[in-house]
C-alpha positions as CSV (number, residue, x, y, z in Angstrom):
1,X,0.1,0.3,-0.2
2,X,1.3,3.6,-1.2
3,X,1.3,5.7,2.0
4,X,0.5,9.2,1.5
5,X,4.0,10.4,2.2
6,X,5.5,8.4,-0.4
7,X,3.0,9.7,-2.9
8,X,3.8,13.0,-2.2
9,X,7.3,12.0,-2.7
10,X,6.6,10.6,-6.0
11,X,4.8,13.4,-7.1
12,X,7.5,15.7,-6.2
13,X,9.8,13.2,-8.8
14,X,6.9,13.5,-11.2
15,X,7.5,17.2,-11.7
16,X,11.4,17.2,-11.8
17,X,11.6,16.6,-15.3
18,X,9.8,17.9,-18.6
19,X,7.5,19.4,-19.0
20,X,7.6,20.8,-15.5
21,X,11.0,21.7,-16.0
22,X,12.1,24.7,-18.0
23,X,15.4,22.6,-18.8
24,X,15.9,19.1,-20.3
25,X,18.9,18.8,-18.3
26,X,18.1,18.8,-14.7
27,X,15.3,20.6,-12.9
28,X,14.8,24.7,-13.1
29,X,11.2,25.8,-12.7
30,X,11.0,29.4,-12.9
31,X,8.1,31.6,-12.3
32,X,5.4,32.2,-15.2
33,X,7.0,30.0,-17.7
34,X,5.5,27.1,-19.2
35,X,6.9,24.4,-16.9
36,X,5.3,26.5,-14.3
37,X,1.7,26.8,-16.2
38,X,2.1,22.6,-16.8
39,X,3.2,22.0,-12.9
40,X,0.2,24.0,-11.9
41,X,-2.3,22.1,-14.4
42,X,-1.2,18.9,-12.8
43,X,-1.2,20.1,-9.4
44,X,-4.6,21.4,-9.6
45,X,-5.6,17.9,-10.7
46,X,-4.6,16.4,-7.7
47,X,-6.0,19.2,-5.2
48,X,-9.5,18.2,-7.1
49,X,-9.0,14.7,-6.3
50,X,-8.3,15.3,-2.9
51,X,-11.8,17.1,-2.7
52,X,-10.8,20.9,-3.0
53,X,-12.1,23.6,-5.3
54,X,-9.2,25.1,-7.3
55,X,-8.5,28.5,-8.3
56,X,-5.6,30.6,-9.6
57,X,-5.1,34.1,-7.8
58,X,-4.0,37.0,-10.0
59,X,-0.4,36.5,-8.5
60,X,-0.5,32.9,-10.3
61,X,-0.6,31.6,-6.8
62,X,-2.6,27.8,-7.2
63,X,-5.2,27.6,-4.3
64,X,-7.0,24.5,-3.7
65,X,-10.0,25.0,-0.9
66,X,-11.3,22.1,1.5
67,X,-14.6,23.7,3.0
68,X,-15.0,23.7,6.9
69,X,-18.2,23.4,8.6
70,X,-18.1,27.2,9.1
71,X,-17.8,28.8,5.5
72,X,-17.2,32.3,6.9
73,X,-14.2,31.3,9.2
74,X,-10.7,32.3,8.5
75,X,-8.8,29.4,6.6
76,X,-5.8,27.5,7.8
77,X,-3.1,28.0,5.1
78,X,-0.9,25.2,4.4
79,X,1.6,25.2,1.5
80,X,5.0,26.4,0.0
81,X,6.6,27.7,-3.1
82,X,6.3,25.5,-6.6
83,X,9.1,27.7,-8.2
84,X,12.5,26.5,-7.9
85,X,16.6,27.3,-8.4
86,X,18.6,26.7,-11.8
87,X,19.6,22.7,-11.5
88,X,17.5,22.4,-8.4
89,X,16.6,19.5,-6.3
90,X,12.8,18.2,-6.3
91,X,11.8,18.3,-3.1
92,X,12.5,22.2,-1.6
93,X,9.3,23.8,-2.0
94,X,6.8,21.4,-3.5
95,X,7.1,18.5,-1.0
96,X,5.3,21.0,1.4
97,X,2.5,21.6,-0.7
98,X,2.1,17.9,-1.8
99,X,1.9,17.0,2.2
100,X,-0.5,19.8,2.3
101,X,-2.8,18.0,-0.5
102,X,-2.4,14.6,1.5
103,X,-3.2,16.1,4.9
104,X,-6.6,17.2,3.0
105,X,-7.2,13.9,1.4
106,X,-6.8,11.9,4.6
107,X,-9.6,13.8,5.9
108,X,-12.3,11.8,3.9
109,X,-14.9,14.5,3.7
110,X,-14.5,15.2,7.6
111,X,-15.1,18.6,8.0
112,X,-13.3,20.6,10.6
113,X,-14.5,24.2,12.3
114,X,-12.6,26.1,9.7
115,X,-11.6,25.9,5.8
116,X,-8.2,24.7,4.8
117,X,-6.5,26.1,2.2
118,X,-3.6,24.6,0.5
119,X,-1.3,27.3,-2.0
120,X,1.4,26.6,-4.4
121,X,3.2,30.3,-4.2
122,X,4.5,31.0,-7.7
123,X,7.6,32.7,-6.7
124,X,9.7,32.2,-3.9
125,X,13.2,31.7,-5.0
126,X,13.5,35.1,-7.1
127,X,15.0,32.7,-9.6
128,X,13.4,34.6,-12.5
129,X,12.5,38.2,-11.5
130,X,14.9,40.3,-8.9
131,X,13.1,39.8,-5.7
132,X,12.2,36.8,-4.1
133,X,9.0,35.7,-2.7
134,X,6.7,37.8,-4.8
135,X,3.8,35.8,-4.5
136,X,3.4,35.3,-0.7
137,X,4.5,38.9,-0.2
138,X,1.2,39.7,-2.6
139,X,-0.9,37.4,-0.3
140,X,0.5,39.0,2.9
141,X,-0.1,42.3,1.6
142,X,3.3,43.5,2.1
143,X,4.4,44.1,-1.6
144,X,5.5,47.7,-2.0
145,X,4.4,49.8,-4.4
146,X,5.9,49.2,-7.8
147,X,7.5,45.9,-6.7
148,X,6.1,44.5,-9.9
149,X,7.7,46.7,-12.2
150,X,10.4,44.5,-12.6
151,X,12.0,42.4,-15.5
152,X,14.0,39.3,-16.0
153,X,17.2,38.6,-17.9
154,X,16.0,38.8,-21.1
155,X,14.3,42.0,-20.8
156,X,10.8,40.4,-20.6
157,X,8.4,42.5,-17.6
158,X,6.8,40.8,-14.8
159,X,3.4,42.3,-15.8
160,X,3.7,41.3,-19.4
161,X,4.6,37.5,-18.4
162,X,1.6,37.4,-16.2
163,X,-0.8,38.8,-18.7
164,X,-0.1,36.0,-21.0
165,X,0.2,33.4,-18.2
166,X,-3.1,31.1,-18.4
167,X,-6.0,31.7,-16.4
168,X,-4.7,34.8,-14.6
169,X,-6.6,38.1,-14.6
170,X,-6.9,41.1,-12.2
171,X,-4.6,43.2,-10.1
172,X,-1.5,41.7,-8.8
173,X,-2.2,43.2,-5.6
174,X,-5.4,42.3,-5.2
175,X,-4.2,38.5,-4.4
176,X,-4.0,39.8,-0.9
177,X,-6.0,38.1,1.8
178,X,-8.2,40.0,4.1
179,X,-7.2,37.6,6.9
180,X,-6.2,33.7,7.7
181,X,-6.7,31.4,10.9
182,X,-2.8,30.2,10.7
183,X,-0.1,29.4,8.1
184,X,1.8,25.8,8.2
185,X,4.9,25.3,5.9
186,X,6.2,21.8,5.9
187,X,9.6,22.2,4.3
188,X,13.1,20.2,4.0
189,X,15.2,21.5,6.5
190,X,18.2,22.2,3.9
191,X,20.8,21.7,6.6
192,X,22.4,18.8,8.1
193,X,21.4,19.4,11.8
194,X,18.5,16.8,11.8
195,X,20.5,14.0,10.1
196,X,23.2,14.5,12.3
197,X,21.1,14.0,15.3
198,X,19.3,11.1,13.6
199,X,15.8,12.7,13.8
200,X,13.4,12.5,10.6
201,X,11.5,15.9,11.9
202,X,12.1,19.2,13.7
203,X,10.1,22.2,14.7
204,X,11.2,25.8,13.4
205,X,11.3,28.4,16.5
206,X,12.1,31.1,13.7
207,X,14.0,32.4,10.5
208,X,16.7,34.4,10.1
209,X,16.9,38.3,8.8
210,X,18.2,38.4,5.2
211,X,19.2,41.7,3.5
212,X,20.1,41.2,-0.5
213,X,22.0,43.9,-2.5
214,X,22.5,44.3,-6.2
215,X,25.9,45.5,-7.0
216,X,27.2,47.3,-9.9
217,X,31.0,48.1,-10.5
218,X,31.7,50.1,-13.5
219,X,35.5,50.5,-15.1
220,X,36.7,51.0,-18.7
221,X,36.4,48.1,-21.6
222,X,39.6,47.8,-23.8
223,X,41.4,45.7,-25.7
224,X,43.1,42.8,-23.8
225,X,46.5,43.1,-25.7
226,X,46.9,46.9,-25.6
227,X,46.0,47.9,-22.1
228,X,48.8,48.0,-19.6
229,X,48.1,46.4,-16.4
230,X,49.0,49.6,-14.6
231,X,46.7,52.0,-16.8
232,X,43.6,49.6,-16.2
233,X,40.2,50.2,-14.9
234,X,39.2,46.8,-14.5
235,X,35.9,45.9,-13.1
236,X,36.1,42.5,-12.7
237,X,39.6,42.3,-10.9
238,X,37.7,45.1,-8.5
239,X,34.4,42.7,-8.2
240,X,36.8,39.8,-7.3
241,X,38.1,41.9,-4.5
242,X,35.2,43.1,-3.5
243,X,33.9,39.3,-3.3
244,X,36.6,38.4,-1.0
245,X,36.0,41.1,1.1
246,X,32.2,39.8,1.4
247,X,33.6,36.1,2.8
248,X,36.4,37.9,5.1
249,X,33.8,40.3,6.6
250,X,31.2,37.8,7.1
251,X,33.6,35.3,8.9
252,X,35.1,38.0,11.1
253,X,31.1,38.6,12.3
254,X,31.0,35.5,13.7
255,X,27.8,34.0,15.2
256,X,25.5,32.5,12.7
257,X,26.3,35.8,10.2
258,X,26.8,34.2,6.5
259,X,27.1,36.1,3.5
260,X,27.1,35.2,-0.4
261,X,27.5,36.5,-3.8
262,X,25.8,34.0,-5.8
263,X,25.0,35.5,-9.3
264,X,27.4,37.7,-11.5
265,X,27.6,39.1,-14.9
266,X,30.6,40.2,-16.5
267,X,30.2,42.8,-19.5
268,X,31.0,43.0,-22.3
269,X,32.1,39.5,-22.0
270,X,34.8,38.7,-24.6
271,X,37.8,36.5,-24.1
272,X,40.2,39.6,-25.5
273,X,38.5,42.6,-23.8
274,X,38.7,44.0,-20.3
275,X,35.8,43.9,-18.3
276,X,34.2,47.2,-18.0
277,X,31.3,46.4,-16.0
278,X,30.2,44.1,-13.4
279,X,27.1,43.2,-11.6
280,X,26.8,40.7,-8.8
281,X,24.5,39.6,-5.8
282,X,25.1,39.8,-2.2
283,X,23.0,38.0,0.1
284,X,23.4,38.5,3.8
285,X,21.7,36.6,6.7
286,X,21.7,36.4,10.7
287,X,19.4,35.3,13.5
288,X,20.4,38.5,14.9
289,X,19.0,41.2,12.8
290,X,21.3,44.1,14.4
291,X,24.4,41.7,13.6
292,X,23.1,41.2,10.1
293,X,22.8,45.2,9.6
294,X,26.3,45.7,11.2
295,X,28.0,43.3,8.7
296,X,26.1,44.6,5.8
297,X,27.3,48.0,6.4
298,X,31.1,46.7,6.8
299,X,30.6,45.3,3.5
300,X,29.2,48.0,1.8
301,X,32.2,50.2,3.3
302,X,34.9,48.0,2.2
303,X,33.6,47.5,-1.4
304,X,33.3,51.4,-1.7
305,X,36.9,51.7,-0.6
306,X,37.8,49.0,-3.0
307,X,36.5,51.1,-5.9
308,X,37.9,54.1,-4.6
309,X,41.3,52.8,-4.7
310,X,40.9,51.4,-7.9
311,X,39.3,54.4,-9.6
312,X,35.9,52.2,-10.3
313,X,32.4,53.3,-10.3
314,X,29.9,51.9,-8.1
315,X,26.3,51.7,-6.9
316,X,25.0,49.6,-4.3
317,X,20.9,49.0,-4.4
318,X,19.2,47.0,-1.7
319,X,16.8,44.8,-3.4
320,X,15.5,43.0,0.0
321,X,15.2,43.7,3.6
322,X,13.4,40.7,5.3
323,X,13.7,40.9,9.1
324,X,14.0,37.8,11.5
325,X,10.4,35.9,11.9
326,X,9.8,34.3,15.1
327,X,7.1,31.7,14.5
328,X,3.8,31.8,16.7
329,X,4.3,30.6,20.2
330,X,1.2,29.0,20.6
331,X,1.3,27.2,17.0
332,X,4.7,25.9,17.5
333,X,3.6,24.7,21.2
334,X,0.8,22.9,19.0
335,X,3.3,21.5,16.5
336,X,5.6,20.3,19.0
337,X,3.1,18.1,21.1
338,X,1.7,16.7,17.4
339,X,5.5,16.1,17.2
340,X,6.0,14.2,20.4
341,X,2.5,12.7,20.2
342,X,3.6,10.9,17.1
343,X,6.6,9.4,18.6
344,X,8.9,11.7,17.9
345,X,11.6,13.7,20.3
346,X,10.9,17.2,20.9
347,X,13.4,19.3,18.9
348,X,13.3,23.2,17.7
349,X,15.7,24.9,15.1
350,X,16.2,27.9,13.6
351,X,15.8,28.0,10.0
352,X,19.0,30.0,8.4
353,X,17.1,29.8,4.8
354,X,14.7,32.1,4.2
355,X,10.9,30.9,3.6
356,X,7.6,32.1,3.0
357,X,6.5,31.8,6.4
358,X,8.6,34.8,7.2
359,X,6.4,36.6,4.7
360,X,3.0,35.4,5.9
361,X,3.6,36.1,9.6
362,X,2.4,39.7,8.4
363,X,-1.1,38.1,7.8
364,X,-1.4,35.5,10.3
365,X,0.3,33.3,13.0
366,X,2.6,31.0,11.4
367,X,4.5,27.7,12.0
368,X,7.2,25.5,10.1
369,X,8.0,21.7,10.4
370,X,11.5,20.6,9.1
371,X,11.9,17.5,7.3
372,X,15.2,15.9,7.3
373,X,17.2,15.8,4.0
374,X,20.0,13.4,3.0
375,X,23.3,15.4,4.0
376,X,21.9,18.4,4.5
377,X,21.6,19.4,0.5
378,X,19.8,21.2,-0.9
379,X,19.2,23.7,-3.9
380,X,21.2,20.6,-5.7
381,X,20.2,17.9,-7.7
382,X,21.0,15.3,-5.3
383,X,18.6,16.6,-2.7
384,X,17.1,13.8,-1.2
385,X,13.8,12.7,1.3
386,X,12.7,9.4,2.4
387,X,9.4,8.2,1.7
388,X,9.3,7.3,5.4
389,X,10.1,10.6,6.7
390,X,7.6,12.2,4.7
391,X,4.8,10.0,6.0
392,X,6.0,10.8,9.4
393,X,5.8,14.4,8.7
394,X,2.3,14.0,7.2
395,X,1.1,12.1,10.7
396,X,2.1,15.3,12.7
397,X,0.6,17.5,10.3
398,X,-2.8,15.5,10.6
399,X,-2.3,15.7,14.1
400,X,-1.8,19.5,14.3
401,X,-4.6,19.9,12.4
402,X,-7.2,17.9,14.6
403,X,-5.4,19.7,17.5
404,X,-6.2,23.1,15.7
405,X,-9.5,22.2,15.1
406,X,-10.1,21.0,19.0
407,X,-9.0,24.6,20.4
408,X,-10.6,26.4,17.5
409,X,-12.9,29.2,19.2
410,X,-14.8,31.2,16.0
């Protein structure tokens, strides 16, 4: 007999290849692409099979609704994101959605005092457009004015992309929810702690704060053979020194501070031309918001000094600021109780990775369940979870839902 957890894992695997990937060589499912559309079509079928009505909101979030005994009660939201990074694993995001579908299916028609909505956010990773978590920010009502006036690397604007996406209509900002009972996000840990401790599951107490920047260093392009070394204004060598400064300063900060340069574009990009312009990203994170901000300030000051010494132009644009986000204590306690009752040791941990949960905290109380992943590896094709761990997570989610229903006061 196939368990609900095994089916959830198998469905993630099914969505790991074309046509559910924009790449024929590995998984890459970007927001508002044909692979995204195909995935929503398949996922919508699974939601319907579980007894949910299905809709697509103006931000291209797919939402399956399972009615409660009181249709006017605020809904419990369960879900995660359906998009991926480039060359991705199959479970970061989709597993949480599939477990939500399985939790509803397991109710077998039984009604709770409140509705349940399983939501698949279209963008969390920011792998197509410059900012991440666009879709959960739309739902939570925290999307800044003008945030959708962005374009991808090919110059395609977000508004143009969504206007041609199947079955979407209306104002992007109208995806905002007026209220919700709670938001639960099941998610792979993306780290090695649970595996190292021999645990299948853990409860997240909070999510680290993160800052993102887009940096542009400009120099002077020129012929690689005729530009003397001492006269060059090489944007790439300046950027290289800047990247090393990012690493050094984050290490010096200590604690849980991490800083990453994950994307870089070099222009003009010819083998025989001194680079005249470089753009790159900086991502700074810590559970301590003040320490994060201090580290980011030191990084910015260091890069300014590097560019000044080298005669290079510099712009640093902050593109995202997500504060530290503690999960709701009452929901966390319910989730911990469900974990223990299901036969697992109590374990709480902080998430160093950002998640839609931190955005949804602006709308309603939040909780998050971590699921062990092999080697702590994520954002990588070797990302792996077991059907047994997924099923264990499903059992805890079902107990959590029942506890929430028993404690519900309309």
